[in-house]
mmCIF file of the N, C-alpha and C atoms, coordinates in Angstrom:
data_MODEL
# 
_entry.id   MODEL 
# 
loop_
_atom_site.group_PDB 
_atom_site.id 
_atom_site.type_symbol 
_atom_site.label_atom_id 
_atom_site.label_alt_id 
_atom_site.label_comp_id 
_atom_site.label_asym_id 
_atom_site.label_entity_id 
_atom_site.label_seq_id 
_atom_site.pdbx_PDB_ins_code 
_atom_site.Cartn_x 
_atom_site.Cartn_y 
_atom_site.Cartn_z 
_atom_site.occupancy 
_atom_site.B_iso_or_equiv 
_atom_site.pdbx_formal_charge 
_atom_site.auth_seq_id 
_atom_site.auth_comp_id 
_atom_site.auth_asym_id 
_atom_site.auth_atom_id 
_atom_site.pdbx_PDB_model_num 
ATOM 1   N N  . UNK A 1 1  ? -166.712 -116.987 61.093 1.00 0.00 ? 1  UNK A N  1 
ATOM 2   C CA . UNK A 1 1  ? -165.941 -116.538 59.941 1.00 0.00 ? 1  UNK A CA 1 
ATOM 3   C C  . UNK A 1 1  ? -164.634 -117.319 59.929 1.00 0.00 ? 1  UNK A C  1 
ATOM 4   N N  . UNK A 1 2  ? -164.360 -117.958 58.830 1.00 0.00 ? 2  UNK A N  1 
ATOM 5   C CA . UNK A 1 2  ? -163.131 -118.731 58.653 1.00 0.00 ? 2  UNK A CA 1 
ATOM 6   C C  . UNK A 1 2  ? -162.052 -117.769 58.151 1.00 0.00 ? 2  UNK A C  1 
ATOM 7   N N  . UNK A 1 3  ? -160.984 -117.615 58.947 1.00 0.00 ? 3  UNK A N  1 
ATOM 8   C CA . UNK A 1 3  ? -159.926 -116.672 58.578 1.00 0.00 ? 3  UNK A CA 1 
ATOM 9   C C  . UNK A 1 3  ? -158.533 -117.294 58.597 1.00 0.00 ? 3  UNK A C  1 
ATOM 10  N N  . UNK A 1 4  ? -158.428 -118.559 58.997 1.00 0.00 ? 4  UNK A N  1 
ATOM 11  C CA . UNK A 1 4  ? -157.107 -119.184 59.072 1.00 0.00 ? 4  UNK A CA 1 
ATOM 12  C C  . UNK A 1 4  ? -157.061 -120.436 58.201 1.00 0.00 ? 4  UNK A C  1 
ATOM 13  N N  . UNK A 1 5  ? -155.872 -120.830 57.823 1.00 0.00 ? 5  UNK A N  1 
ATOM 14  C CA . UNK A 1 5  ? -155.693 -122.038 57.015 1.00 0.00 ? 5  UNK A CA 1 
ATOM 15  C C  . UNK A 1 5  ? -156.156 -123.282 57.768 1.00 0.00 ? 5  UNK A C  1 
ATOM 16  N N  . UNK A 1 6  ? -155.883 -123.344 59.075 1.00 0.00 ? 6  UNK A N  1 
ATOM 17  C CA . UNK A 1 6  ? -156.293 -124.508 59.870 1.00 0.00 ? 6  UNK A CA 1 
ATOM 18  C C  . UNK A 1 6  ? -157.807 -124.623 59.947 1.00 0.00 ? 6  UNK A C  1 
ATOM 19  N N  . UNK A 1 7  ? -158.486 -123.500 60.145 1.00 0.00 ? 7  UNK A N  1 
ATOM 20  C CA . UNK A 1 7  ? -159.947 -123.509 60.201 1.00 0.00 ? 7  UNK A CA 1 
ATOM 21  C C  . UNK A 1 7  ? -160.536 -123.911 58.851 1.00 0.00 ? 7  UNK A C  1 
ATOM 22  N N  . UNK A 1 8  ? -159.921 -123.457 57.771 1.00 0.00 ? 8  UNK A N  1 
ATOM 23  C CA . UNK A 1 8  ? -160.387 -123.827 56.436 1.00 0.00 ? 8  UNK A CA 1 
ATOM 24  C C  . UNK A 1 8  ? -160.193 -125.320 56.191 1.00 0.00 ? 8  UNK A C  1 
ATOM 25  N N  . UNK A 1 9  ? -159.069 -125.862 56.615 1.00 0.00 ? 9  UNK A N  1 
ATOM 26  C CA . UNK A 1 9  ? -158.814 -127.297 56.454 1.00 0.00 ? 9  UNK A CA 1 
ATOM 27  C C  . UNK A 1 9  ? -159.839 -128.118 57.234 1.00 0.00 ? 9  UNK A C  1 
ATOM 28  N N  . UNK A 1 10 ? -160.173 -127.686 58.435 1.00 0.00 ? 10 UNK A N  1 
ATOM 29  C CA . UNK A 1 10 ? -161.184 -128.376 59.244 1.00 0.00 ? 10 UNK A CA 1 
ATOM 30  C C  . UNK A 1 10 ? -162.548 -128.325 58.578 1.00 0.00 ? 10 UNK A C  1 
ATOM 31  N N  . UNK A 1 11 ? -162.895 -127.167 58.049 1.00 0.00 ? 11 UNK A N  1 
ATOM 32  C CA . UNK A 1 11 ? -164.173 -127.021 57.356 1.00 0.00 ? 11 UNK A CA 1 
ATOM 33  C C  . UNK A 1 11 ? -164.229 -127.932 56.132 1.00 0.00 ? 11 UNK A C  1 
ATOM 34  N N  . UNK A 1 12 ? -163.181 -127.950 55.346 1.00 0.00 ? 12 UNK A N  1 
ATOM 35  C CA . UNK A 1 12 ? -163.147 -128.795 54.145 1.00 0.00 ? 12 UNK A CA 1 
ATOM 36  C C  . UNK A 1 12 ? -163.301 -130.266 54.511 1.00 0.00 ? 12 UNK A C  1 
ATOM 37  N N  . UNK A 1 13 ? -162.664 -130.685 55.577 1.00 0.00 ? 13 UNK A N  1 
ATOM 38  C CA . UNK A 1 13 ? -162.786 -132.077 56.023 1.00 0.00 ? 13 UNK A CA 1 
ATOM 39  C C  . UNK A 1 13 ? -164.219 -132.379 56.460 1.00 0.00 ? 13 UNK A C  1 
ATOM 40  N N  . UNK A 1 14 ? -164.856 -131.448 57.153 1.00 0.00 ? 14 UNK A N  1 
ATOM 41  C CA . UNK A 1 14 ? -166.222 -131.660 57.649 1.00 0.00 ? 14 UNK A CA 1 
ATOM 42  C C  . UNK A 1 14 ? -167.239 -131.747 56.514 1.00 0.00 ? 14 UNK A C  1 
ATOM 43  N N  . UNK A 1 15 ? -167.110 -130.918 55.502 1.00 0.00 ? 15 UNK A N  1 
ATOM 44  C CA . UNK A 1 15 ? -168.115 -130.905 54.431 1.00 0.00 ? 15 UNK A CA 1 
ATOM 45  C C  . UNK A 1 15 ? -167.937 -132.059 53.444 1.00 0.00 ? 15 UNK A C  1 
ATOM 46  N N  . UNK A 1 16 ? -166.841 -132.776 53.537 1.00 0.00 ? 16 UNK A N  1 
ATOM 47  C CA . UNK A 1 16 ? -166.647 -133.935 52.656 1.00 0.00 ? 16 UNK A CA 1 
ATOM 48  C C  . UNK A 1 16 ? -167.696 -135.010 52.898 1.00 0.00 ? 16 UNK A C  1 
ATOM 49  N N  . UNK A 1 17 ? -168.332 -135.000 54.073 1.00 0.00 ? 17 UNK A N  1 
ATOM 50  C CA . UNK A 1 17 ? -169.338 -136.003 54.416 1.00 0.00 ? 17 UNK A CA 1 
ATOM 51  C C  . UNK A 1 17 ? -170.675 -135.749 53.727 1.00 0.00 ? 17 UNK A C  1 
ATOM 52  N N  . UNK A 1 18 ? -170.859 -134.578 53.154 1.00 0.00 ? 18 UNK A N  1 
ATOM 53  C CA . UNK A 1 18 ? -172.137 -134.220 52.535 1.00 0.00 ? 18 UNK A CA 1 
ATOM 54  C C  . UNK A 1 18 ? -172.098 -134.508 51.036 1.00 0.00 ? 18 UNK A C  1 
ATOM 55  N N  . UNK A 1 19 ? -173.222 -134.970 50.481 1.00 0.00 ? 19 UNK A N  1 
ATOM 56  C CA . UNK A 1 19 ? -173.245 -135.293 49.054 1.00 0.00 ? 19 UNK A CA 1 
ATOM 57  C C  . UNK A 1 19 ? -173.196 -134.063 48.149 1.00 0.00 ? 19 UNK A C  1 
ATOM 58  N N  . UNK A 1 20 ? -173.614 -132.924 48.680 1.00 0.00 ? 20 UNK A N  1 
ATOM 59  C CA . UNK A 1 20 ? -173.604 -131.683 47.887 1.00 0.00 ? 20 UNK A CA 1 
ATOM 60  C C  . UNK A 1 20 ? -173.464 -130.494 48.828 1.00 0.00 ? 20 UNK A C  1 
ATOM 61  N N  . UNK A 1 21 ? -172.891 -129.421 48.308 1.00 0.00 ? 21 UNK A N  1 
ATOM 62  C CA . UNK A 1 21 ? -172.796 -128.173 49.060 1.00 0.00 ? 21 UNK A CA 1 
ATOM 63  C C  . UNK A 1 21 ? -173.194 -127.027 48.138 1.00 0.00 ? 21 UNK A C  1 
ATOM 64  N N  . UNK A 1 22 ? -173.591 -125.929 48.748 1.00 0.00 ? 22 UNK A N  1 
ATOM 65  C CA . UNK A 1 22 ? -173.874 -124.707 47.992 1.00 0.00 ? 22 UNK A CA 1 
ATOM 66  C C  . UNK A 1 22 ? -172.724 -123.746 48.245 1.00 0.00 ? 22 UNK A C  1 
ATOM 67  N N  . UNK A 1 23 ? -172.288 -123.081 47.195 1.00 0.00 ? 23 UNK A N  1 
ATOM 68  C CA . UNK A 1 23 ? -171.151 -122.175 47.284 1.00 0.00 ? 23 UNK A CA 1 
ATOM 69  C C  . UNK A 1 23 ? -171.514 -120.872 46.599 1.00 0.00 ? 23 UNK A C  1 
ATOM 70  N N  . UNK A 1 24 ? -171.241 -119.755 47.276 1.00 0.00 ? 24 UNK A N  1 
ATOM 71  C CA . UNK A 1 24 ? -171.500 -118.431 46.714 1.00 0.00 ? 24 UNK A CA 1 
ATOM 72  C C  . UNK A 1 24 ? -170.257 -117.588 46.933 1.00 0.00 ? 24 UNK A C  1 
ATOM 73  N N  . UNK A 1 25 ? -169.905 -116.785 45.959 1.00 0.00 ? 25 UNK A N  1 
ATOM 74  C CA . UNK A 1 25 ? -168.727 -115.929 46.077 1.00 0.00 ? 25 UNK A CA 1 
ATOM 75  C C  . UNK A 1 25 ? -169.114 -114.469 45.913 1.00 0.00 ? 25 UNK A C  1 
ATOM 76  N N  . UNK A 1 26 ? -168.384 -113.628 46.581 1.00 0.00 ? 26 UNK A N  1 
ATOM 77  C CA . UNK A 1 26 ? -168.553 -112.178 46.473 1.00 0.00 ? 26 UNK A CA 1 
ATOM 78  C C  . UNK A 1 26 ? -167.200 -111.591 46.083 1.00 0.00 ? 26 UNK A C  1 
ATOM 79  N N  . UNK A 1 27 ? -167.234 -110.660 45.153 1.00 0.00 ? 27 UNK A N  1 
ATOM 80  C CA . UNK A 1 27 ? -165.995 -110.035 44.688 1.00 0.00 ? 27 UNK A CA 1 
ATOM 81  C C  . UNK A 1 27 ? -165.996 -108.548 45.007 1.00 0.00 ? 27 UNK A C  1 
ATOM 82  N N  . UNK A 1 28 ? -164.801 -108.018 45.235 1.00 0.00 ? 28 UNK A N  1 
ATOM 83  C CA . UNK A 1 28 ? -164.609 -106.601 45.514 1.00 0.00 ? 28 UNK A CA 1 
ATOM 84  C C  . UNK A 1 28 ? -163.906 -105.997 44.303 1.00 0.00 ? 28 UNK A C  1 
ATOM 85  N N  . UNK A 1 29 ? -164.431 -104.901 43.835 1.00 0.00 ? 29 UNK A N  1 
ATOM 86  C CA . UNK A 1 29 ? -163.806 -104.219 42.701 1.00 0.00 ? 29 UNK A CA 1 
ATOM 87  C C  . UNK A 1 29 ? -163.679 -102.739 43.070 1.00 0.00 ? 29 UNK A C  1 
ATOM 88  N N  . UNK A 1 30 ? -162.719 -102.455 43.919 1.00 0.00 ? 30 UNK A N  1 
ATOM 89  C CA . UNK A 1 30 ? -162.481 -101.091 44.358 1.00 0.00 ? 30 UNK A CA 1 
ATOM 90  C C  . UNK A 1 30 ? -161.133 -100.622 43.826 1.00 0.00 ? 30 UNK A C  1 
ATOM 91  N N  . UNK A 1 31 ? -161.148 -99.569  43.045 1.00 0.00 ? 31 UNK A N  1 
ATOM 92  C CA . UNK A 1 31 ? -159.933 -98.973  42.486 1.00 0.00 ? 31 UNK A CA 1 
ATOM 93  C C  . UNK A 1 31 ? -159.110 -99.952  41.655 1.00 0.00 ? 31 UNK A C  1 
ATOM 94  N N  . UNK A 1 32 ? -159.773 -100.851 40.975 1.00 0.00 ? 32 UNK A N  1 
ATOM 95  C CA . UNK A 1 32 ? -159.066 -101.802 40.119 1.00 0.00 ? 32 UNK A CA 1 
ATOM 96  C C  . UNK A 1 32 ? -159.983 -102.265 38.997 1.00 0.00 ? 32 UNK A C  1 
ATOM 97  N N  . UNK A 1 33 ? -159.399 -102.661 37.909 1.00 0.00 ? 33 UNK A N  1 
ATOM 98  C CA . UNK A 1 33 ? -160.172 -103.239 36.814 1.00 0.00 ? 33 UNK A CA 1 
ATOM 99  C C  . UNK A 1 33 ? -160.416 -104.731 37.040 1.00 0.00 ? 33 UNK A C  1 
ATOM 100 N N  . UNK A 1 34 ? -159.654 -105.306 37.960 1.00 0.00 ? 34 UNK A N  1 
ATOM 101 C CA . UNK A 1 34 ? -159.726 -106.736 38.192 1.00 0.00 ? 34 UNK A CA 1 
ATOM 102 C C  . UNK A 1 34 ? -160.376 -107.008 39.546 1.00 0.00 ? 34 UNK A C  1 
ATOM 103 N N  . UNK A 1 35 ? -161.479 -107.721 39.572 1.00 0.00 ? 35 UNK A N  1 
ATOM 104 C CA . UNK A 1 35 ? -162.134 -108.009 40.850 1.00 0.00 ? 35 UNK A CA 1 
ATOM 105 C C  . UNK A 1 35 ? -161.285 -108.949 41.698 1.00 0.00 ? 35 UNK A C  1 
ATOM 106 N N  . UNK A 1 36 ? -161.351 -108.747 43.010 1.00 0.00 ? 36 UNK A N  1 
ATOM 107 C CA . UNK A 1 36 ? -160.661 -109.612 43.960 1.00 0.00 ? 36 UNK A CA 1 
ATOM 108 C C  . UNK A 1 36 ? -161.705 -110.382 44.753 1.00 0.00 ? 36 UNK A C  1 
ATOM 109 N N  . UNK A 1 37 ? -161.452 -111.655 44.975 1.00 0.00 ? 37 UNK A N  1 
ATOM 110 C CA . UNK A 1 37 ? -162.352 -112.471 45.764 1.00 0.00 ? 37 UNK A CA 1 
ATOM 111 C C  . UNK A 1 37 ? -162.397 -111.922 47.180 1.00 0.00 ? 37 UNK A C  1 
ATOM 112 N N  . UNK A 1 38 ? -163.586 -111.552 47.648 1.00 0.00 ? 38 UNK A N  1 
ATOM 113 C CA . UNK A 1 38 ? -163.708 -110.924 48.959 1.00 0.00 ? 38 UNK A CA 1 
ATOM 114 C C  . UNK A 1 38 ? -164.381 -111.779 50.012 1.00 0.00 ? 38 UNK A C  1 
ATOM 115 N N  . UNK A 1 39 ? -165.220 -112.753 49.592 1.00 0.00 ? 39 UNK A N  1 
ATOM 116 C CA . UNK A 1 39 ? -165.941 -113.588 50.552 1.00 0.00 ? 39 UNK A CA 1 
ATOM 117 C C  . UNK A 1 39 ? -166.419 -114.848 49.850 1.00 0.00 ? 39 UNK A C  1 
ATOM 118 N N  . UNK A 1 40 ? -166.340 -115.961 50.564 1.00 0.00 ? 40 UNK A N  1 
ATOM 119 C CA . UNK A 1 40 ? -166.899 -117.229 50.091 1.00 0.00 ? 40 UNK A CA 1 
ATOM 120 C C  . UNK A 1 40 ? -167.914 -117.676 51.131 1.00 0.00 ? 40 UNK A C  1 
ATOM 121 N N  . UNK A 1 41 ? -169.115 -117.997 50.676 1.00 0.00 ? 41 UNK A N  1 
ATOM 122 C CA . UNK A 1 41 ? -170.153 -118.514 51.562 1.00 0.00 ? 41 UNK A CA 1 
ATOM 123 C C  . UNK A 1 41 ? -170.395 -119.968 51.185 1.00 0.00 ? 41 UNK A C  1 
ATOM 124 N N  . UNK A 1 42 ? -170.344 -120.848 52.175 1.00 0.00 ? 42 UNK A N  1 
ATOM 125 C CA . UNK A 1 42 ? -170.501 -122.272 51.933 1.00 0.00 ? 42 UNK A CA 1 
ATOM 126 C C  . UNK A 1 42 ? -171.600 -122.810 52.839 1.00 0.00 ? 42 UNK A C  1 
ATOM 127 N N  . UNK A 1 43 ? -172.557 -123.546 52.250 1.00 0.00 ? 43 UNK A N  1 
ATOM 128 C CA . UNK A 1 43 ? -173.659 -124.132 53.011 1.00 0.00 ? 43 UNK A CA 1 
ATOM 129 C C  . UNK A 1 43 ? -173.719 -125.616 52.696 1.00 0.00 ? 43 UNK A C  1 
ATOM 130 N N  . UNK A 1 44 ? -173.704 -126.447 53.735 1.00 0.00 ? 44 UNK A N  1 
ATOM 131 C CA . UNK A 1 44 ? -173.707 -127.897 53.535 1.00 0.00 ? 44 UNK A CA 1 
ATOM 132 C C  . UNK A 1 44 ? -175.080 -128.527 53.749 1.00 0.00 ? 44 UNK A C  1 
ATOM 133 N N  . UNK A 1 45 ? -176.095 -127.710 53.905 1.00 0.00 ? 45 UNK A N  1 
ATOM 134 C CA . UNK A 1 45 ? -177.438 -128.209 54.170 1.00 0.00 ? 45 UNK A CA 1 
ATOM 135 C C  . UNK A 1 45 ? -177.809 -128.108 55.634 1.00 0.00 ? 45 UNK A C  1 
ATOM 136 N N  . UNK A 1 46 ? -176.803 -127.922 56.483 1.00 0.00 ? 46 UNK A N  1 
ATOM 137 C CA . UNK A 1 46 ? -177.023 -127.783 57.921 1.00 0.00 ? 46 UNK A CA 1 
ATOM 138 C C  . UNK A 1 46 ? -176.345 -126.541 58.496 1.00 0.00 ? 46 UNK A C  1 
ATOM 139 N N  . UNK A 1 47 ? -175.163 -126.240 58.003 1.00 0.00 ? 47 UNK A N  1 
ATOM 140 C CA . UNK A 1 47 ? -174.369 -125.144 58.559 1.00 0.00 ? 47 UNK A CA 1 
ATOM 141 C C  . UNK A 1 47 ? -173.915 -124.194 57.453 1.00 0.00 ? 47 UNK A C  1 
ATOM 142 N N  . UNK A 1 48 ? -173.879 -122.922 57.790 1.00 0.00 ? 48 UNK A N  1 
ATOM 143 C CA . UNK A 1 48 ? -173.375 -121.895 56.883 1.00 0.00 ? 48 UNK A CA 1 
ATOM 144 C C  . UNK A 1 48 ? -172.004 -121.453 57.373 1.00 0.00 ? 48 UNK A C  1 
ATOM 145 N N  . UNK A 1 49 ? -171.038 -121.392 56.479 1.00 0.00 ? 49 UNK A N  1 
ATOM 146 C CA . UNK A 1 49 ? -169.701 -120.919 56.827 1.00 0.00 ? 49 UNK A CA 1 
ATOM 147 C C  . UNK A 1 49 ? -169.355 -119.740 55.935 1.00 0.00 ? 49 UNK A C  1 
ATOM 148 N N  . UNK A 1 50 ? -168.783 -118.725 56.536 1.00 0.00 ? 50 UNK A N  1 
ATOM 149 C CA . UNK A 1 50 ? -168.272 -117.570 55.807 1.00 0.00 ? 50 UNK A CA 1 
ATOM 150 C C  . UNK A 1 50 ? -166.754 -117.679 55.805 1.00 0.00 ? 50 UNK A C  1 
ATOM 151 N N  . UNK A 1 51 ? -166.177 -117.635 54.629 1.00 0.00 ? 51 UNK A N  1 
ATOM 152 C CA . UNK A 1 51 ? -164.734 -117.797 54.483 1.00 0.00 ? 51 UNK A CA 1 
ATOM 153 C C  . UNK A 1 51 ? -164.153 -116.493 53.957 1.00 0.00 ? 51 UNK A C  1 
ATOM 154 N N  . UNK A 1 52 ? -163.191 -115.953 54.699 1.00 0.00 ? 52 UNK A N  1 
ATOM 155 C CA . UNK A 1 52 ? -162.513 -114.719 54.298 1.00 0.00 ? 52 UNK A CA 1 
ATOM 156 C C  . UNK A 1 52 ? -161.240 -115.094 53.540 1.00 0.00 ? 52 UNK A C  1 
ATOM 157 N N  . UNK A 1 53 ? -161.243 -115.023 52.216 1.00 0.00 ? 53 UNK A N  1 
ATOM 158 C CA . UNK A 1 53 ? -160.061 -115.426 51.456 1.00 0.00 ? 53 UNK A CA 1 
ATOM 159 C C  . UNK A 1 53 ? -158.875 -114.487 51.643 1.00 0.00 ? 53 UNK A C  1 
ATOM 160 N N  . UNK A 1 54 ? -159.114 -113.317 52.165 1.00 0.00 ? 54 UNK A N  1 
ATOM 161 C CA . UNK A 1 54 ? -158.029 -112.365 52.405 1.00 0.00 ? 54 UNK A CA 1 
ATOM 162 C C  . UNK A 1 54 ? -157.500 -112.462 53.827 1.00 0.00 ? 54 UNK A C  1 
ATOM 163 N N  . UNK A 1 55 ? -158.106 -113.305 54.658 1.00 0.00 ? 55 UNK A N  1 
ATOM 164 C CA . UNK A 1 55 ? -157.735 -113.389 56.063 1.00 0.00 ? 55 UNK A CA 1 
ATOM 165 C C  . UNK A 1 55 ? -156.671 -114.413 56.377 1.00 0.00 ? 55 UNK A C  1 
ATOM 166 N N  . UNK A 1 56 ? -156.188 -115.139 55.385 1.00 0.00 ? 56 UNK A N  1 
ATOM 167 C CA . UNK A 1 56 ? -155.197 -116.170 55.634 1.00 0.00 ? 56 UNK A CA 1 
ATOM 168 C C  . UNK A 1 56 ? -153.874 -115.558 56.077 1.00 0.00 ? 56 UNK A C  1 
ATOM 169 N N  . UNK A 1 57 ? -153.324 -116.034 57.191 1.00 0.00 ? 57 UNK A N  1 
ATOM 170 C CA . UNK A 1 57 ? -152.042 -115.493 57.646 1.00 0.00 ? 57 UNK A CA 1 
ATOM 171 C C  . UNK A 1 57 ? -150.888 -115.815 56.701 1.00 0.00 ? 57 UNK A C  1 
ATOM 172 N N  . UNK A 1 58 ? -151.063 -116.813 55.836 1.00 0.00 ? 58 UNK A N  1 
ATOM 173 C CA . UNK A 1 58 ? -149.993 -117.147 54.893 1.00 0.00 ? 58 UNK A CA 1 
ATOM 174 C C  . UNK A 1 58 ? -150.003 -116.227 53.686 1.00 0.00 ? 58 UNK A C  1 
ATOM 175 N N  . UNK A 1 59 ? -151.062 -115.436 53.574 1.00 0.00 ? 59 UNK A N  1 
ATOM 176 C CA . UNK A 1 59 ? -151.124 -114.479 52.483 1.00 0.00 ? 59 UNK A CA 1 
ATOM 177 C C  . UNK A 1 59 ? -151.666 -115.031 51.188 1.00 0.00 ? 59 UNK A C  1 
ATOM 178 N N  . UNK A 1 60 ? -152.059 -116.310 51.164 1.00 0.00 ? 60 UNK A N  1 
ATOM 179 C CA . UNK A 1 60 ? -152.640 -116.882 49.944 1.00 0.00 ? 60 UNK A CA 1 
ATOM 180 C C  . UNK A 1 60 ? -153.985 -116.258 49.693 1.00 0.00 ? 60 UNK A C  1 
ATOM 181 N N  . UNK A 1 61 ? -154.204 -115.860 48.454 1.00 0.00 ? 61 UNK A N  1 
ATOM 182 C CA . UNK A 1 61 ? -155.467 -115.194 48.135 1.00 0.00 ? 61 UNK A CA 1 
ATOM 183 C C  . UNK A 1 61 ? -156.172 -115.915 47.050 1.00 0.00 ? 61 UNK A C  1 
# 
């Protein structure tokens, strides 16, 4: 599970070598009219990465 900015940067650099990636997003809609991004799943053809967009220590969402 990718939860830090550094881990996300490393993942982004690694997947740049692939010609295509698959991306899936999951949204949370609890007690709000506006969904919040809750999970990003990224597959490069060899590896699956789960990215927690709420787990960044910098607070970027």
